[in-house]
N, CA, C and O atoms as a CHARMM CRD file, in Angstrom:
* protein
*
  276
    1    1 MET  N    -36.68300  39.78300 -54.28400 PROA 1      0.00000
    2    1 MET  CA   -37.68100  39.47000 -53.28200 PROA 1      0.00000
    3    1 MET  C    -38.37300  38.17500 -53.70700 PROA 1      0.00000
    4    1 MET  O    -38.67000  37.97400 -54.88500 PROA 1      0.00000
    5    2 GLU  N    -38.61700  37.32300 -52.75400 PROA 2      0.00000
    6    2 GLU  CA   -39.33100  36.08100 -53.01100 PROA 2      0.00000
    7    2 GLU  C    -40.54700  36.01100 -52.10100 PROA 2      0.00000
    8    2 GLU  O    -40.47000  36.37500 -50.92700 PROA 2      0.00000
    9    3 VAL  N    -41.65200  35.55100 -52.63100 PROA 3      0.00000
   10    3 VAL  CA   -42.89400  35.43600 -51.86700 PROA 3      0.00000
   11    3 VAL  C    -43.25300  33.96600 -51.76000 PROA 3      0.00000
   12    3 VAL  O    -43.21600  33.24200 -52.75500 PROA 3      0.00000
   13    4 SER  N    -43.59900  33.52000 -50.56300 PROA 4      0.00000
   14    4 SER  CA   -44.03000  32.14000 -50.35400 PROA 4      0.00000
   15    4 SER  C    -45.50000  32.12200 -49.99200 PROA 4      0.00000
   16    4 SER  O    -45.99500  33.03600 -49.33300 PROA 4      0.00000
   17    5 PHE  N    -46.19900  31.08100 -50.42100 PROA 5      0.00000
   18    5 PHE  CA   -47.61800  30.93600 -50.14400 PROA 5      0.00000
   19    5 PHE  C    -47.87100  29.66600 -49.34700 PROA 5      0.00000
   20    5 PHE  O    -47.08100  28.72300 -49.38600 PROA 5      0.00000
   21    6 TYR  N    -48.98100  29.65800 -48.62600 PROA 6      0.00000
   22    6 TYR  CA   -49.38900  28.50300 -47.85100 PROA 6      0.00000
   23    6 TYR  C    -50.71600  27.99100 -48.39200 PROA 6      0.00000
   24    6 TYR  O    -51.40500  28.71100 -49.11500 PROA 6      0.00000
   25    7 GLY  N    -51.08500  26.76300 -48.05500 PROA 7      0.00000
   26    7 GLY  CA   -52.28500  26.12700 -48.58500 PROA 7      0.00000
   27    7 GLY  C    -53.56400  26.90800 -48.33200 PROA 7      0.00000
   28    7 GLY  O    -53.78000  27.44800 -47.24800 PROA 7      0.00000
   29    8 VAL  N    -54.41300  26.95600 -49.36700 PROA 8      0.00000
   30    8 VAL  CA   -55.71900  27.58200 -49.26200 PROA 8      0.00000
   31    8 VAL  C    -56.72300  26.49800 -48.89100 PROA 8      0.00000
   32    8 VAL  O    -56.78700  25.46000 -49.54900 PROA 8      0.00000
   33    9 HSD  N    -57.49200  26.72700 -47.86000 PROA 9      0.00000
   34    9 HSD  CA   -58.46000  25.75100 -47.37400 PROA 9      0.00000
   35    9 HSD  C    -59.42500  25.33300 -48.48000 PROA 9      0.00000
   36    9 HSD  O    -60.04500  26.18100 -49.12300 PROA 9      0.00000
   37   10 GLY  N    -59.54900  24.04400 -48.69700 PROA 10     0.00000
   38   10 GLY  CA   -60.56600  23.51800 -49.58900 PROA 10     0.00000
   39   10 GLY  C    -60.20800  23.44700 -51.06400 PROA 10     0.00000
   40   10 GLY  O    -60.99400  22.90600 -51.84100 PROA 10     0.00000
   41   11 ASN  N    -59.07100  23.96200 -51.48800 PROA 11     0.00000
   42   11 ASN  CA   -58.70600  23.88200 -52.90100 PROA 11     0.00000
   43   11 ASN  C    -57.31000  23.28100 -53.02200 PROA 11     0.00000
   44   11 ASN  O    -56.31800  23.96900 -52.78400 PROA 11     0.00000
   45   12 PRO  N    -57.22400  22.00800 -53.38900 PROA 12     0.00000
   46   12 PRO  CA   -55.91300  21.34800 -53.45600 PROA 12     0.00000
   47   12 PRO  C    -55.05000  21.80500 -54.63000 PROA 12     0.00000
   48   12 PRO  O    -53.87200  21.45500 -54.69300 PROA 12     0.00000
   49   13 ASN  N    -55.61200  22.58400 -55.56800 PROA 13     0.00000
   50   13 ASN  CA   -54.85700  23.00900 -56.74200 PROA 13     0.00000
   51   13 ASN  C    -54.19700  24.36700 -56.58300 PROA 13     0.00000
   52   13 ASN  O    -53.50600  24.82300 -57.49400 PROA 13     0.00000
   53   14 THR  N    -54.39400  25.02700 -55.44300 PROA 14     0.00000
   54   14 THR  CA   -53.81900  26.34600 -55.23000 PROA 14     0.00000
   55   14 THR  C    -53.22400  26.46400 -53.83400 PROA 14     0.00000
   56   14 THR  O    -53.62200  25.76100 -52.90500 PROA 14     0.00000
   57   15 ILE  N    -52.26900  27.36200 -53.71200 PROA 15     0.00000
   58   15 ILE  CA   -51.74500  27.76400 -52.41300 PROA 15     0.00000
   59   15 ILE  C    -51.70000  29.28900 -52.42000 PROA 15     0.00000
   60   15 ILE  O    -51.24000  29.88900 -53.39100 PROA 15     0.00000
   61   16 GLY  N    -52.16600  29.91000 -51.36300 PROA 16     0.00000
   62   16 GLY  CA   -52.21100  31.36000 -51.31900 PROA 16     0.00000
   63   16 GLY  C    -53.01200  31.86100 -50.13500 PROA 16     0.00000
   64   16 GLY  O    -53.00900  31.24100 -49.07100 PROA 16     0.00000
   65   17 PHE  N    -53.70600  32.99400 -50.31700 PROA 17     0.00000
   66   17 PHE  CA   -54.49900  33.55000 -49.22200 PROA 17     0.00000
   67   17 PHE  C    -55.69000  34.31000 -49.76400 PROA 17     0.00000
   68   17 PHE  O    -55.74500  34.66600 -50.94100 PROA 17     0.00000
   69   18 CYS  N    -56.64600  34.55000 -48.87400 PROA 18     0.00000
   70   18 CYS  CA   -57.86800  35.27400 -49.21200 PROA 18     0.00000
   71   18 CYS  C    -58.06500  36.37600 -48.17500 PROA 18     0.00000
   72   18 CYS  O    -57.93600  36.14000 -46.97300 PROA 18     0.00000
   73   19 LEU  N    -58.37800  37.58600 -48.65200 PROA 19     0.00000
   74   19 LEU  CA   -58.66500  38.71000 -47.76600 PROA 19     0.00000
   75   19 LEU  C    -60.11100  39.14000 -47.95000 PROA 19     0.00000
   76   19 LEU  O    -60.55300  39.34700 -49.07900 PROA 19     0.00000
   77   20 ASP  N    -60.84700  39.27500 -46.86800 PROA 20     0.00000
   78   20 ASP  CA   -62.17600  39.88900 -46.91000 PROA 20     0.00000
   79   20 ASP  C    -61.96700  41.38900 -46.74200 PROA 20     0.00000
   80   20 ASP  O    -61.22700  41.81200 -45.85300 PROA 20     0.00000
   81   21 TRP  N    -62.60500  42.19400 -47.57900 PROA 21     0.00000
   82   21 TRP  CA   -62.43500  43.64100 -47.50600 PROA 21     0.00000
   83   21 TRP  C    -63.79200  44.32900 -47.51000 PROA 21     0.00000
   84   21 TRP  O    -64.79300  43.76900 -47.95500 PROA 21     0.00000
   85   22 SER  N    -63.79800  45.56200 -47.00100 PROA 22     0.00000
   86   22 SER  CA   -64.99600  46.39400 -47.07700 PROA 22     0.00000
   87   22 SER  C    -64.55000  47.84400 -47.22800 PROA 22     0.00000
   88   22 SER  O    -63.49700  48.24400 -46.73000 PROA 22     0.00000
   89   23 SER  N    -65.37300  48.62000 -47.92600 PROA 23     0.00000
   90   23 SER  CA   -65.05300  50.00400 -48.22100 PROA 23     0.00000
   91   23 SER  C    -66.35000  50.79200 -48.29600 PROA 23     0.00000
   92   23 SER  O    -67.35100  50.29100 -48.80800 PROA 23     0.00000
   93   24 ASP  N    -66.34200  52.01800 -47.79100 PROA 24     0.00000
   94   24 ASP  CA   -67.53600  52.86200 -47.88800 PROA 24     0.00000
   95   24 ASP  C    -67.91400  53.12900 -49.34300 PROA 24     0.00000
   96   24 ASP  O    -69.09700  53.20000 -49.67400 PROA 24     0.00000
   97   25 SER  N    -66.91900  53.27700 -50.20700 PROA 25     0.00000
   98   25 SER  CA   -67.19900  53.62500 -51.60100 PROA 25     0.00000
   99   25 SER  C    -67.37400  52.42000 -52.52500 PROA 25     0.00000
  100   25 SER  O    -68.05700  52.52300 -53.54400 PROA 25     0.00000
  101   26 GLU  N    -66.76400  51.27100 -52.18100 PROA 26     0.00000
  102   26 GLU  CA   -66.78100  50.12000 -53.08100 PROA 26     0.00000
  103   26 GLU  C    -67.65900  48.96800 -52.60200 PROA 26     0.00000
  104   26 GLU  O    -67.93100  48.04500 -53.37000 PROA 26     0.00000
  105   27 GLY  N    -68.10500  49.00300 -51.35400 PROA 27     0.00000
  106   27 GLY  CA   -68.90800  47.90000 -50.82300 PROA 27     0.00000
  107   27 GLY  C    -68.03400  46.90900 -50.07500 PROA 27     0.00000
  108   27 GLY  O    -67.28600  47.28900 -49.17500 PROA 27     0.00000
  109   28 PHE  N    -68.12900  45.62400 -50.45100 PROA 28     0.00000
  110   28 PHE  CA   -67.34200  44.59800 -49.77900 PROA 28     0.00000
  111   28 PHE  C    -67.06600  43.46500 -50.75600 PROA 28     0.00000
  112   28 PHE  O    -67.68700  43.37700 -51.81500 PROA 28     0.00000
  113   29 GLY  N    -66.12900  42.60400 -50.38800 PROA 29     0.00000
  114   29 GLY  CA   -65.81300  41.46900 -51.24400 PROA 29     0.00000
  115   29 GLY  C    -64.61800  40.70200 -50.72800 PROA 29     0.00000
  116   29 GLY  O    -64.21800  40.84100 -49.57200 PROA 29     0.00000
  117   30 GLN  N    -64.05200  39.88600 -51.60800 PROA 30     0.00000
  118   30 GLN  CA   -62.88600  39.09200 -51.27100 PROA 30     0.00000
  119   30 GLN  C    -61.81800  39.28300 -52.33600 PROA 30     0.00000
  120   30 GLN  O    -62.11700  39.45000 -53.51800 PROA 30     0.00000
  121   31 LEU  N    -60.58400  39.25700 -51.89800 PROA 31     0.00000
  122   31 LEU  CA   -59.42700  39.28900 -52.78000 PROA 31     0.00000
  123   31 LEU  C    -58.65200  38.01000 -52.52100 PROA 31     0.00000
  124   31 LEU  O    -58.22900  37.74900 -51.39500 PROA 31     0.00000
  125   32 ARG  N    -58.46500  37.21200 -53.56900 PROA 32     0.00000
  126   32 ARG  CA   -57.69300  35.96900 -53.44700 PROA 32     0.00000
  127   32 ARG  C    -56.43300  36.10000 -54.28400 PROA 32     0.00000
  128   32 ARG  O    -56.48300  36.47600 -55.45500 PROA 32     0.00000
  129   33 ILE  N    -55.31300  35.78700 -53.67200 PROA 33     0.00000
  130   33 ILE  CA   -54.02900  35.75700 -54.36600 PROA 33     0.00000
  131   33 ILE  C    -53.43900  34.38600 -54.11200 PROA 33     0.00000
  132   33 ILE  O    -53.25100  33.97500 -52.96700 PROA 33     0.00000
  133   34 TYR  N    -53.15000  33.68400 -55.19600 PROA 34     0.00000
  134   34 TYR  CA   -52.68600  32.31200 -55.03300 PROA 34     0.00000
  135   34 TYR  C    -51.76300  31.90700 -56.16300 PROA 34     0.00000
  136   34 TYR  O    -51.68800  32.56200 -57.20200 PROA 34     0.00000
  137   35 GLN  N    -51.06800  30.81500 -55.93100 PROA 35     0.00000
  138   35 GLN  CA   -50.21100  30.23900 -56.95100 PROA 35     0.00000
  139   35 GLN  C    -50.85500  28.94600 -57.42800 PROA 35     0.00000
  140   35 GLN  O    -51.17900  28.07200 -56.62500 PROA 35     0.00000
  141   36 ASN  N    -51.03700  28.83100 -58.72400 PROA 36     0.00000
  142   36 ASN  CA   -51.58400  27.61300 -59.31300 PROA 36     0.00000
  143   36 ASN  C    -50.49600  26.55100 -59.27000 PROA 36     0.00000
  144   36 ASN  O    -49.42900  26.73700 -59.85500 PROA 36     0.00000
  145   37 VAL  N    -50.75000  25.42900 -58.57800 PROA 37     0.00000
  146   37 VAL  CA   -49.71200  24.41500 -58.41000 PROA 37     0.00000
  147   37 VAL  C    -49.42700  23.65900 -59.69300 PROA 37     0.00000
  148   37 VAL  O    -48.39500  22.99500 -59.79400 PROA 37     0.00000
  149   38 HSD  N    -50.31000  23.74000 -60.67500 PROA 38     0.00000
  150   38 HSD  CA   -50.09400  23.02500 -61.92900 PROA 38     0.00000
  151   38 HSD  C    -49.15100  23.76100 -62.86900 PROA 38     0.00000
  152   38 HSD  O    -48.33600  23.12900 -63.54100 PROA 38     0.00000
  153   39 ASN  N    -49.24900  25.09400 -62.92800 PROA 39     0.00000
  154   39 ASN  CA   -48.41300  25.83500 -63.86900 PROA 39     0.00000
  155   39 ASN  C    -47.47800  26.84400 -63.19300 PROA 39     0.00000
  156   39 ASN  O    -46.65400  27.46000 -63.86900 PROA 39     0.00000
  157   40 GLY  N    -47.59300  27.02300 -61.86700 PROA 40     0.00000
  158   40 GLY  CA   -46.71500  27.91900 -61.13100 PROA 40     0.00000
  159   40 GLY  C    -47.08600  29.39000 -61.21500 PROA 40     0.00000
  160   40 GLY  O    -46.43300  30.22200 -60.58400 PROA 40     0.00000
  161   41 ASN  N    -48.12100  29.73200 -61.97900 PROA 41     0.00000
  162   41 ASN  CA   -48.51700  31.12600 -62.13000 PROA 41     0.00000
  163   41 ASN  C    -49.14600  31.67400 -60.85700 PROA 41     0.00000
  164   41 ASN  O    -49.91900  30.98600 -60.19100 PROA 41     0.00000
  165   42 ILE  N    -48.80800  32.92600 -60.52200 PROA 42     0.00000
  166   42 ILE  CA   -49.48800  33.61200 -59.43400 PROA 42     0.00000
  167   42 ILE  C    -50.70700  34.28000 -60.04600 PROA 42     0.00000
  168   42 ILE  O    -50.59400  35.00700 -61.03300 PROA 42     0.00000
  169   43 GLU  N    -51.88300  34.03100 -59.45600 PROA 43     0.00000
  170   43 GLU  CA   -53.14500  34.50300 -60.00300 PROA 43     0.00000
  171   43 GLU  C    -53.90000  35.31200 -58.95500 PROA 43     0.00000
  172   43 GLU  O    -53.77100  35.07000 -57.75500 PROA 43     0.00000
  173   44 ILE  N    -54.69400  36.28000 -59.42500 PROA 44     0.00000
  174   44 ILE  CA   -55.47900  37.14000 -58.54800 PROA 44     0.00000
  175   44 ILE  C    -56.94200  37.03900 -58.94000 PROA 44     0.00000
  176   44 ILE  O    -57.28900  37.18300 -60.11200 PROA 44     0.00000
  177   45 GLU  N    -57.79700  36.79200 -57.96400 PROA 45     0.00000
  178   45 GLU  CA   -59.24300  36.88300 -58.15500 PROA 45     0.00000
  179   45 GLU  C    -59.69700  38.07800 -57.33400 PROA 45     0.00000
  180   45 GLU  O    -59.65300  38.05200 -56.10400 PROA 45     0.00000
  181   46 SER  N    -60.13500  39.13100 -58.02800 PROA 46     0.00000
  182   46 SER  CA   -60.49500  40.36800 -57.33700 PROA 46     0.00000
  183   46 SER  C    -61.94800  40.76300 -57.60100 PROA 46     0.00000
  184   46 SER  O    -62.31000  41.93100 -57.46100 PROA 46     0.00000
  185   47 GLU  N    -62.77500  39.79600 -57.97800 PROA 47     0.00000
  186   47 GLU  CA   -64.18400  40.06200 -58.27200 PROA 47     0.00000
  187   47 GLU  C    -64.32300  41.16900 -59.31600 PROA 47     0.00000
  188   47 GLU  O    -65.14500  42.07400 -59.17000 PROA 47     0.00000
  189   48 SER  N    -63.51100  41.08600 -60.36800 PROA 48     0.00000
  190   48 SER  CA   -63.52000  42.02300 -61.49800 PROA 48     0.00000
  191   48 SER  C    -63.11900  43.44900 -61.11900 PROA 48     0.00000
  192   48 SER  O    -63.42900  44.39100 -61.84800 PROA 48     0.00000
  193   49 MET  N    -62.43500  43.61400 -59.98900 PROA 49     0.00000
  194   49 MET  CA   -62.02900  44.95900 -59.56800 PROA 49     0.00000
  195   49 MET  C    -60.68500  45.36400 -60.17000 PROA 49     0.00000
  196   49 MET  O    -60.36400  46.55200 -60.16100 PROA 49     0.00000
  197   50 GLY  N    -59.89500  44.44400 -60.68700 PROA 50     0.00000
  198   50 GLY  CA   -58.64100  44.76500 -61.34900 PROA 50     0.00000
  199   50 GLY  C    -57.44100  44.85500 -60.42300 PROA 50     0.00000
  200   50 GLY  O    -57.56500  44.82300 -59.19900 PROA 50     0.00000
  201   51 LYS  N    -56.26400  44.96800 -61.05100 PROA 51     0.00000
  202   51 LYS  CA   -55.00600  44.99300 -60.30300 PROA 51     0.00000
  203   51 LYS  C    -54.85500  46.23300 -59.43100 PROA 51     0.00000
  204   51 LYS  O    -54.35500  46.13700 -58.31000 PROA 51     0.00000
  205   52 GLU  N    -55.27900  47.39400 -59.92300 PROA 52     0.00000
  206   52 GLU  CA   -55.12500  48.62200 -59.13600 PROA 52     0.00000
  207   52 GLU  C    -55.91300  48.53500 -57.83200 PROA 52     0.00000
  208   52 GLU  O    -55.43700  48.97200 -56.78400 PROA 52     0.00000
  209   53 PHE  N    -57.11900  47.97200 -57.89700 PROA 53     0.00000
  210   53 PHE  CA   -57.90700  47.82100 -56.68000 PROA 53     0.00000
  211   53 PHE  C    -57.25200  46.80200 -55.75100 PROA 53     0.00000
  212   53 PHE  O    -57.23000  46.99800 -54.53600 PROA 53     0.00000
  213   54 ALA  N    -56.71900  45.71700 -56.31000 PROA 54     0.00000
  214   54 ALA  CA   -56.01600  44.71700 -55.49500 PROA 54     0.00000
  215   54 ALA  C    -54.84800  45.37300 -54.75900 PROA 54     0.00000
  216   54 ALA  O    -54.60500  45.07900 -53.58900 PROA 54     0.00000
  217   55 LYS  N    -54.12600  46.26400 -55.44900 PROA 55     0.00000
  218   55 LYS  CA   -53.02400  46.98600 -54.81400 PROA 55     0.00000
  219   55 LYS  C    -53.52100  47.85000 -53.65500 PROA 55     0.00000
  220   55 LYS  O    -52.87400  47.92600 -52.61100 PROA 55     0.00000
  221   56 LYS  N    -54.66700  48.49800 -53.84200 PROA 56     0.00000
  222   56 LYS  CA   -55.22600  49.33700 -52.77300 PROA 56     0.00000
  223   56 LYS  C    -55.58700  48.49900 -51.55300 PROA 56     0.00000
  224   56 LYS  O    -55.34800  48.91500 -50.42000 PROA 56     0.00000
  225   57 VAL  N    -56.16200  47.31800 -51.78100 PROA 57     0.00000
  226   57 VAL  CA   -56.51800  46.43200 -50.66100 PROA 57     0.00000
  227   57 VAL  C    -55.25300  46.00800 -49.91700 PROA 57     0.00000
  228   57 VAL  O    -55.22200  46.03300 -48.68700 PROA 57     0.00000
  229   58 LEU  N    -54.21800  45.62100 -50.64800 PROA 58     0.00000
  230   58 LEU  CA   -52.97600  45.19800 -50.00700 PROA 58     0.00000
  231   58 LEU  C    -52.30300  46.35000 -49.27600 PROA 58     0.00000
  232   58 LEU  O    -51.75900  46.15500 -48.18800 PROA 58     0.00000
  233   59 CYS  N    -52.33000  47.54300 -49.85200 PROA 59     0.00000
  234   59 CYS  CA   -51.75800  48.71500 -49.16800 PROA 59     0.00000
  235   59 CYS  C    -52.51800  49.02200 -47.88700 PROA 59     0.00000
  236   59 CYS  O    -51.90600  49.34300 -46.86900 PROA 59     0.00000
  237   60 ALA  N    -53.84600  48.92800 -47.92400 PROA 60     0.00000
  238   60 ALA  CA   -54.64900  49.17100 -46.72400 PROA 60     0.00000
  239   60 ALA  C    -54.31900  48.14800 -45.64400 PROA 60     0.00000
  240   60 ALA  O    -54.26300  48.48800 -44.46200 PROA 60     0.00000
  241   61 LEU  N    -54.09900  46.89700 -46.04400 PROA 61     0.00000
  242   61 LEU  CA   -53.71900  45.85700 -45.08700 PROA 61     0.00000
  243   61 LEU  C    -52.40600  46.22700 -44.39900 PROA 61     0.00000
  244   61 LEU  O    -52.30800  46.16300 -43.17300 PROA 61     0.00000
  245   62 VAL  N    -51.40400  46.61200 -45.17700 PROA 62     0.00000
  246   62 VAL  CA   -50.10200  46.97100 -44.61600 PROA 62     0.00000
  247   62 VAL  C    -50.19100  48.24700 -43.78100 PROA 62     0.00000
  248   62 VAL  O    -49.61200  48.31500 -42.69600 PROA 62     0.00000
  249   63 ASP  N    -50.90400  49.25000 -44.27100 PROA 63     0.00000
  250   63 ASP  CA   -51.01900  50.51600 -43.53900 PROA 63     0.00000
  251   63 ASP  C    -51.70700  50.36100 -42.19500 PROA 63     0.00000
  252   63 ASP  O    -51.42200  51.11300 -41.26300 PROA 63     0.00000
  253   64 ASN  N    -52.61200  49.39000 -42.08100 PROA 64     0.00000
  254   64 ASN  CA   -53.35300  49.19400 -40.83000 PROA 64     0.00000
  255   64 ASN  C    -52.75600  48.12100 -39.93300 PROA 64     0.00000
  256   64 ASN  O    -53.29800  47.83200 -38.86600 PROA 64     0.00000
  257   65 ALA  N    -51.65200  47.53400 -40.35400 PROA 65     0.00000
  258   65 ALA  CA   -51.02000  46.46100 -39.59000 PROA 65     0.00000
  259   65 ALA  C    -50.05300  47.00400 -38.55100 PROA 65     0.00000
  260   65 ALA  O    -49.52500  48.10700 -38.69600 PROA 65     0.00000
  261   66 THR  N    -49.82900  46.23800 -37.52200 PROA 66     0.00000
  262   66 THR  CA   -48.80800  46.51600 -36.52700 PROA 66     0.00000
  263   66 THR  C    -47.57100  45.72400 -36.88900 PROA 66     0.00000
  264   66 THR  O    -47.64400  44.51900 -37.13000 PROA 66     0.00000
  265   67 VAL  N    -46.43500  46.40200 -36.92700 PROA 67     0.00000
  266   67 VAL  CA   -45.18400  45.71700 -37.24800 PROA 67     0.00000
  267   67 VAL  C    -44.62700  45.10900 -35.96700 PROA 67     0.00000
  268   67 VAL  O    -44.41800  45.81000 -34.97700 PROA 67     0.00000
  269   68 CYS  N    -44.39100  43.81600 -35.99300 PROA 68     0.00000
  270   68 CYS  CA   -43.86900  43.10200 -34.83500 PROA 68     0.00000
  271   68 CYS  C    -42.38700  42.79700 -35.06100 PROA 68     0.00000
  272   68 CYS  O    -41.95200  42.49700 -36.17300 PROA 68     0.00000
  273   69 GLY  N    -41.65700  42.88100 -34.00000 PROA 69     0.00000
  274   69 GLY  CA   -40.23800  42.50100 -34.07700 PROA 69     0.00000
  275   69 GLY  C    -39.42500  43.54500 -34.54000 PROA 69     0.00000
  276   69 GLY  O    -38.21100  43.37600 -34.65800 PROA 69     0.00000
């Protein structure tokens, strides 16, 4: 599997995406997943929530999405 990223508004050193999330138990915040164009690393900024929480946000996104095509 290969994942491609698109430019993040306002930061020329990264390409990726940002998700705004909210939860009754966790509050609200942002999850950023991007690729650093200088070293090629995929990086996650989850406001100190960790990888497991990032996975939950991504699963919720997919579970609530409509599949087109």
